[in-house]
C-alpha positions as a Markdown table, in Angstrom:
| # | Residue | x | y | z |
|---|---|---|---|---|
| 1 | Unk | -33.0 | 78.2 | -38.7 |
| 2 | Unk | -36.6 | 77.2 | -40.4 |
| 3 | Unk | -35.4 | 73.7 | -42.4 |
| 4 | Unk | -37.0 | 72.8 | -45.8 |
| 5 | Unk | -38.5 | 69.4 | -46.0 |
| 6 | Unk | -38.9 | 68.1 | -48.9 |
| 7 | Unk | -43.0 | 67.7 | -49.4 |
| 8 | Unk | -42.6 | 66.4 | -53.4 |
| 9 | Unk | -40.2 | 64.6 | -54.8 |
| 10 | Unk | -41.0 | 64.9 | -58.9 |
| 11 | Unk | -38.2 | 67.2 | -60.1 |
| 12 | Unk | -40.2 | 69.6 | -63.0 |
| 13 | Unk | -37.4 | 70.9 | -65.3 |
| 14 | Unk | -39.5 | 74.4 | -64.6 |
| 15 | Unk | -41.9 | 74.0 | -61.6 |
| 16 | Unk | -44.5 | 76.8 | -61.2 |
| 17 | Unk | -48.0 | 77.7 | -60.0 |
| 18 | Unk | -48.2 | 76.3 | -56.7 |
| 19 | Unk | -52.1 | 76.9 | -55.9 |
| 20 | Unk | -53.2 | 75.9 | -52.4 |
| 21 | Unk | -56.6 | 74.9 | -53.1 |
| 22 | Unk | -58.9 | 76.0 | -49.7 |
| 23 | Unk | -61.2 | 72.9 | -50.5 |
| 24 | Unk | -59.8 | 70.5 | -51.6 |
| 25 | Unk | -57.1 | 70.9 | -49.2 |
| 26 | Unk | -54.3 | 70.1 | -51.7 |
| 27 | Unk | -51.8 | 71.7 | -53.6 |
| 28 | Unk | -51.4 | 71.7 | -57.2 |
| 29 | Unk | -48.1 | 72.6 | -59.3 |
| 30 | Unk | -47.0 | 73.3 | -62.8 |
| 31 | Unk | -43.9 | 72.0 | -64.6 |
| 32 | Unk | -44.0 | 74.4 | -67.3 |
| 33 | Unk | -41.3 | 73.3 | -69.9 |
| 34 | Unk | -43.0 | 69.7 | -70.3 |
| 35 | Unk | -46.6 | 71.2 | -69.7 |
| 36 | Unk | -47.5 | 69.2 | -67.2 |
| 37 | Unk | -49.9 | 69.8 | -63.7 |
| 38 | Unk | -49.0 | 67.8 | -60.4 |
| 39 | Unk | -51.4 | 67.8 | -57.6 |
| 40 | Unk | -50.6 | 65.4 | -54.6 |
| 41 | Unk | -52.9 | 63.5 | -52.4 |
| 42 | Unk | -52.1 | 61.7 | -49.3 |
| 43 | Unk | -49.0 | 60.1 | -50.4 |
| 44 | Unk | -50.3 | 60.1 | -54.2 |
| 45 | Unk | -48.7 | 62.6 | -56.8 |
| 46 | Unk | -51.2 | 62.4 | -60.0 |
| 47 | Unk | -49.7 | 64.1 | -63.1 |
| 48 | Unk | -52.1 | 65.5 | -66.1 |
| 49 | Unk | -50.1 | 66.2 | -69.2 |
| 50 | Unk | -51.6 | 68.7 | -72.1 |
| 51 | Unk | -49.9 | 69.7 | -75.6 |
| 52 | Unk | -49.1 | 73.0 | -74.6 |
| 53 | Unk | -47.4 | 75.4 | -72.4 |
| 54 | Unk | -49.1 | 75.6 | -68.5 |
| 55 | Unk | -47.7 | 77.5 | -66.2 |
| 56 | Unk | -50.4 | 78.5 | -63.1 |
| 57 | Unk | -54.5 | 78.8 | -61.9 |
| 58 | Unk | -57.5 | 79.9 | -60.1 |
| 59 | Unk | -60.1 | 78.1 | -58.3 |
| 60 | Unk | -63.4 | 78.2 | -59.1 |
| 61 | Unk | -65.2 | 75.3 | -56.9 |
| 62 | Unk | -64.5 | 72.1 | -55.6 |
| 63 | Unk | -64.0 | 70.2 | -59.0 |
| 64 | Unk | -63.0 | 73.5 | -61.9 |
| 65 | Unk | -59.5 | 75.8 | -62.1 |
| 66 | Unk | -58.9 | 78.1 | -64.2 |
| 67 | Unk | -56.0 | 77.2 | -65.9 |
| 68 | Unk | -53.0 | 79.8 | -67.8 |
| 69 | Unk | -51.6 | 78.2 | -70.8 |
| 70 | Unk | -49.3 | 80.0 | -73.8 |
| 71 | Unk | -52.6 | 80.1 | -76.4 |
| 72 | Unk | -55.8 | 80.2 | -73.5 |
| 73 | Unk | -57.6 | 80.8 | -70.6 |
| 74 | Unk | -59.3 | 77.7 | -69.9 |
| 75 | Unk | -61.9 | 75.7 | -67.6 |
| 76 | Unk | -60.4 | 71.9 | -66.3 |
| 77 | Unk | -61.6 | 70.2 | -64.6 |
| 78 | Unk | -60.4 | 67.6 | -62.1 |
| 79 | Unk | -62.6 | 64.9 | -62.0 |
| 80 | Unk | -63.3 | 64.4 | -65.4 |
| 81 | Unk | -60.1 | 66.0 | -66.9 |
| 82 | Unk | -61.9 | 68.0 | -69.2 |
| 83 | Unk | -60.6 | 71.1 | -70.5 |
| 84 | Unk | -63.0 | 73.8 | -72.0 |
| 85 | Unk | -61.6 | 77.7 | -73.2 |
| 86 | Unk | -62.5 | 80.5 | -71.3 |
| 87 | Unk | -60.5 | 83.1 | -73.8 |
| 88 | Unk | -57.8 | 83.3 | -76.0 |
| 89 | Unk | -54.7 | 85.0 | -74.8 |
| 90 | Unk | -52.2 | 86.0 | -77.6 |
| 91 | Unk | -52.5 | 82.9 | -79.9 |
| 92 | Unk | -51.5 | 84.7 | -82.8 |
| 93 | Unk | -48.4 | 85.0 | -80.7 |
| 94 | Unk | -46.0 | 81.5 | -81.0 |
| 95 | Unk | -43.5 | 83.4 | -79.4 |
| 96 | Unk | -45.2 | 83.7 | -76.3 |
| 97 | Unk | -46.0 | 81.9 | -73.3 |
| 98 | Unk | -47.9 | 82.0 | -70.0 |
| 99 | Unk | -46.6 | 82.7 | -66.5 |
| 100 | Unk | -47.0 | 84.1 | -63.4 |
| 101 | Unk | -50.9 | 84.2 | -61.9 |
| 102 | Unk | -52.6 | 84.8 | -58.8 |
| 103 | Unk | -56.7 | 84.9 | -58.2 |
| 104 | Unk | -57.2 | 89.0 | -56.2 |
| 105 | Unk | -59.5 | 89.5 | -53.7 |
| 106 | Unk | -62.0 | 90.7 | -55.9 |
| 107 | Unk | -62.4 | 87.8 | -57.6 |
| 108 | Unk | -60.2 | 88.8 | -60.9 |
| 109 | Unk | -57.5 | 86.1 | -62.0 |
| 110 | Unk | -54.3 | 88.0 | -63.0 |
| 111 | Unk | -51.7 | 86.3 | -64.7 |
| 112 | Unk | -49.0 | 87.2 | -67.0 |
| 113 | Unk | -47.0 | 86.1 | -70.5 |
| 114 | Unk | -43.0 | 85.8 | -71.4 |
| 115 | Unk | -41.4 | 85.6 | -74.7 |
| 116 | Unk | -40.6 | 81.5 | -74.9 |
| 117 | Unk | -37.0 | 82.8 | -74.8 |
| 118 | Unk | -37.7 | 85.0 | -72.5 |
| 119 | Unk | -37.3 | 87.9 | -75.6 |
| 120 | Unk | -37.1 | 91.6 | -74.1 |
| 121 | Unk | -40.3 | 92.9 | -73.4 |
| 122 | Unk | -42.4 | 90.6 | -75.5 |
| 123 | Unk | -45.0 | 89.3 | -72.9 |
| 124 | Unk | -47.8 | 91.4 | -70.5 |
| 125 | Unk | -49.7 | 91.0 | -67.5 |
| 126 | Unk | -53.2 | 90.2 | -68.2 |
| 127 | Unk | -56.8 | 90.3 | -65.1 |
| 128 | Unk | -59.4 | 87.9 | -66.5 |
| 129 | Unk | -62.5 | 89.1 | -64.6 |
| 130 | Unk | -66.5 | 88.1 | -64.7 |
| 131 | Unk | -66.0 | 87.3 | -68.9 |
| 132 | Unk | -64.0 | 90.5 | -69.3 |
| 133 | Unk | -60.0 | 90.2 | -70.5 |
| 134 | Unk | -58.2 | 93.3 | -70.2 |
| 135 | Unk | -54.2 | 94.2 | -70.5 |
| 136 | Unk | -53.1 | 95.7 | -67.7 |
| 137 | Unk | -49.8 | 96.3 | -68.3 |
| 138 | Unk | -47.9 | 95.0 | -71.6 |
| 139 | Unk | -43.9 | 95.4 | -72.8 |
| 140 | Unk | -43.1 | 93.2 | -70.0 |
| 141 | Unk | -39.7 | 91.0 | -70.2 |
| 142 | Unk | -40.3 | 87.8 | -67.2 |
| 143 | Unk | -43.7 | 88.2 | -65.9 |
| 144 | Unk | -43.5 | 87.4 | -61.9 |
| 145 | Unk | -44.8 | 87.8 | -58.3 |
| 146 | Unk | -48.3 | 88.7 | -58.7 |
| 147 | Unk | -50.1 | 88.6 | -55.7 |
| 148 | Unk | -52.4 | 90.7 | -53.3 |
| 149 | Unk | -52.1 | 92.2 | -50.3 |
| 150 | Unk | -55.1 | 91.3 | -47.6 |
| 151 | Unk | -56.9 | 94.3 | -47.3 |
| 152 | Unk | -58.1 | 93.8 | -51.2 |
| 153 | Unk | -56.5 | 97.7 | -52.7 |
| 154 | Unk | -53.4 | 96.6 | -53.2 |
| 155 | Unk | -51.3 | 94.5 | -56.0 |
| 156 | Unk | -48.1 | 93.5 | -56.4 |
| 157 | Unk | -45.9 | 92.0 | -59.7 |
| 158 | Unk | -42.4 | 92.7 | -61.0 |
| 159 | Unk | -40.5 | 91.7 | -64.1 |
| 160 | Unk | -37.9 | 89.8 | -62.6 |
| 161 | Unk | -34.8 | 91.1 | -65.3 |
| 162 | Unk | -35.2 | 94.5 | -64.1 |
| 163 | Unk | -35.0 | 93.8 | -60.2 |
| 164 | Unk | -37.9 | 96.2 | -58.8 |
| 165 | Unk | -41.2 | 94.9 | -57.6 |
| 166 | Unk | -43.8 | 97.0 | -58.3 |
| 167 | Unk | -47.1 | 98.3 | -56.4 |
| 168 | Unk | -50.5 | 99.2 | -58.0 |
| 169 | Unk | -53.2 | 100.4 | -56.0 |
| 170 | Unk | -56.4 | 98.4 | -57.1 |
| 171 | Unk | -60.1 | 99.9 | -57.2 |
| 172 | Unk | -63.6 | 98.9 | -55.6 |
| 173 | Unk | -63.7 | 96.2 | -58.3 |
| 174 | Unk | -60.1 | 94.7 | -58.1 |
| 175 | Unk | -58.7 | 96.9 | -61.5 |
| 176 | Unk | -55.3 | 99.6 | -61.4 |
| 177 | Unk | -56.6 | 103.0 | -60.5 |
| 178 | Unk | -53.4 | 105.6 | -61.1 |
| 179 | Unk | -49.7 | 104.3 | -61.8 |
| 180 | Unk | -47.7 | 102.2 | -60.6 |
| 181 | Unk | -45.1 | 102.9 | -57.7 |
| 182 | Unk | -41.5 | 101.2 | -57.3 |
| 183 | Unk | -41.5 | 99.2 | -54.2 |
| 184 | Unk | -38.5 | 97.4 | -53.8 |
| 185 | Unk | -35.5 | 98.4 | -56.5 |
| 186 | Unk | -33.3 | 94.6 | -55.3 |
| 187 | Unk | -29.7 | 94.2 | -56.2 |
| 188 | Unk | -28.9 | 91.1 | -58.5 |
| 189 | Unk | -26.2 | 90.1 | -56.8 |
| 190 | Unk | -28.6 | 88.8 | -53.3 |
| 191 | Unk | -31.8 | 88.9 | -55.4 |
| 192 | Unk | -33.8 | 87.7 | -58.3 |
| 193 | Unk | -37.5 | 88.0 | -58.3 |
| 194 | Unk | -39.3 | 85.2 | -59.2 |
| 195 | Unk | -43.1 | 84.4 | -57.7 |
| 196 | Unk | -44.5 | 86.0 | -54.5 |
| 197 | Unk | -46.7 | 85.8 | -52.4 |
| 198 | Unk | -48.8 | 87.5 | -49.3 |
| 199 | Unk | -49.1 | 86.9 | -46.2 |
| 200 | Unk | -52.3 | 87.5 | -43.6 |
| 201 | Unk | -50.7 | 90.4 | -41.9 |
| 202 | Unk | -49.3 | 91.9 | -45.7 |
| 203 | Unk | -46.1 | 90.8 | -45.7 |
| 204 | Unk | -44.7 | 89.8 | -48.9 |
| 205 | Unk | -42.7 | 86.5 | -50.0 |
| 206 | Unk | -40.7 | 86.7 | -52.6 |
| 207 | Unk | -38.7 | 83.5 | -54.3 |
| 208 | Unk | -35.1 | 84.3 | -55.7 |
| 209 | Unk | -33.7 | 81.9 | -58.4 |
| 210 | Unk | -30.3 | 81.6 | -59.1 |
| 211 | Unk | -30.0 | 82.8 | -55.5 |
| 212 | Unk | -31.7 | 79.3 | -53.5 |
| 213 | Unk | -34.2 | 81.6 | -51.2 |
| 214 | Unk | -37.2 | 82.6 | -50.3 |
| 215 | Unk | -37.0 | 86.2 | -48.4 |
| 216 | Unk | -39.9 | 87.7 | -46.2 |
| 217 | Unk | -40.1 | 91.6 | -46.8 |
| 218 | Unk | -42.1 | 93.8 | -44.8 |
| 219 | Unk | -45.0 | 95.6 | -45.7 |
| 220 | Unk | -42.8 | 98.5 | -45.5 |
| 221 | Unk | -39.7 | 97.3 | -47.7 |
| 222 | Unk | -37.1 | 96.3 | -45.3 |
| 223 | Unk | -35.9 | 92.8 | -45.4 |
| 224 | Unk | -37.1 | 91.2 | -42.5 |
| 225 | Unk | -35.8 | 86.9 | -43.2 |
| 226 | Unk | -34.2 | 84.8 | -45.6 |
| 227 | Unk | -34.9 | 81.2 | -45.8 |
| 228 | Unk | -33.1 | 78.9 | -47.4 |
| 229 | Unk | -33.4 | 76.1 | -49.7 |
| 230 | Unk | -31.1 | 72.7 | -51.4 |
| 231 | Unk | -32.2 | 73.6 | -54.9 |
| 232 | Unk | -30.8 | 77.0 | -56.6 |
| 233 | Unk | -33.4 | 77.6 | -58.7 |
| 234 | Unk | -36.2 | 78.7 | -56.1 |
| 235 | Unk | -39.6 | 80.1 | -58.5 |
| 236 | Unk | -42.6 | 80.9 | -56.2 |
| 237 | Unk | -44.2 | 80.0 | -52.6 |
| 238 | Unk | -47.5 | 79.3 | -51.6 |
| 239 | Unk | -49.5 | 79.1 | -48.1 |
| 240 | Unk | -51.2 | 76.0 | -47.8 |
| 241 | Unk | -51.7 | 73.5 | -44.6 |
| 242 | Unk | -55.1 | 73.1 | -42.7 |
| 243 | Unk | -54.1 | 76.3 | -40.8 |
| 244 | Unk | -52.4 | 78.1 | -43.7 |
| 245 | Unk | -48.7 | 77.8 | -41.6 |
| 246 | Unk | -47.4 | 75.8 | -44.4 |
| 247 | Unk | -44.9 | 77.7 | -47.1 |
| 248 | Unk | -44.9 | 75.2 | -50.4 |
| 249 | Unk | -42.1 | 76.2 | -52.5 |
| 250 | Unk | -41.6 | 75.5 | -56.1 |
| 251 | Unk | -38.2 | 75.0 | -57.9 |
| 252 | Unk | -36.7 | 74.4 | -61.2 |
| 253 | Unk | -33.6 | 72.4 | -63.0 |
| 254 | Unk | -33.5 | 74.1 | -65.9 |
| 255 | Unk | -30.3 | 75.3 | -68.0 |
| 256 | Unk | -28.5 | 73.2 | -65.1 |
| 257 | Unk | -25.2 | 71.8 | -65.8 |
| 258 | Unk | -24.7 | 69.1 | -63.1 |
| 259 | Unk | -28.5 | 69.8 | -61.5 |
| 260 | Unk | -28.9 | 68.0 | -58.4 |
| 261 | Unk | -31.5 | 65.2 | -57.1 |
| 262 | Unk | -33.2 | 68.2 | -55.0 |
| 263 | Unk | -33.1 | 70.8 | -58.5 |
| 264 | Unk | -36.3 | 70.7 | -59.3 |
| 265 | Unk | -37.9 | 69.2 | -56.1 |
| 266 | Unk | -41.1 | 70.8 | -54.4 |
| 267 | Unk | -40.7 | 72.0 | -50.7 |
| 268 | Unk | -41.9 | 72.7 | -47.8 |
| 269 | Unk | -41.1 | 75.1 | -44.5 |
| 270 | Unk | -42.9 | 75.0 | -41.1 |
| 271 | Unk | -43.5 | 79.2 | -41.2 |
| 272 | Unk | -44.4 | 81.2 | -38.0 |
| 273 | Unk | -46.4 | 83.5 | -39.7 |
| 274 | Unk | -50.2 | 82.9 | -41.8 |
| 275 | Unk | -51.1 | 82.8 | -45.3 |
| 276 | Unk | -54.2 | 84.3 | -47.0 |
| 277 | Unk | -56.5 | 81.4 | -48.4 |
| 278 | Unk | -55.9 | 82.0 | -52.1 |
| 279 | Unk | -59.5 | 84.1 | -53.4 |
| 280 | Unk | -62.0 | 82.5 | -55.8 |
| 281 | Unk | -61.9 | 82.8 | -59.1 |
| 282 | Unk | -65.8 | 84.6 | -60.5 |
| 283 | Unk | -65.8 | 84.1 | -63.9 |
């Protein structure tokens, strides 16, 4: 069995949003509850501190990324640390924050919001593309598992408490067409879908919060294999490394009465699959 290895010992309260930057060959990830962005270059971990919740990002070029926060989408410069707002997002609603995100093959930046206290149906899923922000799905409790098939015409997402993962057909510009369909309906005793990513062959890799694992599902919905993690709250996977054969997994330690040293750390697994390179955000 493939063994998870420690990638970075930083203990995040709520590790999330891992992003392998294909130009920089560098992993970025967030600690949502402490308002931090982390990265690792060679053997050194770097951290940026923000004044509100930040949760996930997409890359624009070698030095700039788009960051989803509780009030906005912003363009963040990794070299200077400067931040320029692209658009407001639920800025008039102090009860919500951003959560999961990923960029589609057309360059659209999908991201979700949720209630800070997991209020029922307080959040939504949005898409930002070429300057336009559009709400795609309202009444979401915990937005997660936003990811895309390599064909470019299929998206996935979940509202975590429901246990259902939805598939969505996309048009040529990446906007949803028709209604989403239920792709997976997962029993809560074995699964709790959180973040997800699709590999180059079209398999769906989902972190299951509270179950200490990442599960690989085929495009037909079959559970193909499971990868154990030493941390109970696995939150999100991302493919990276020079050949995209490393699976990075963020974890959380929030709400654990007796967390271990592994809880909240970021791990890596060498897998037989190859990931897709993360797509560029088109502003």
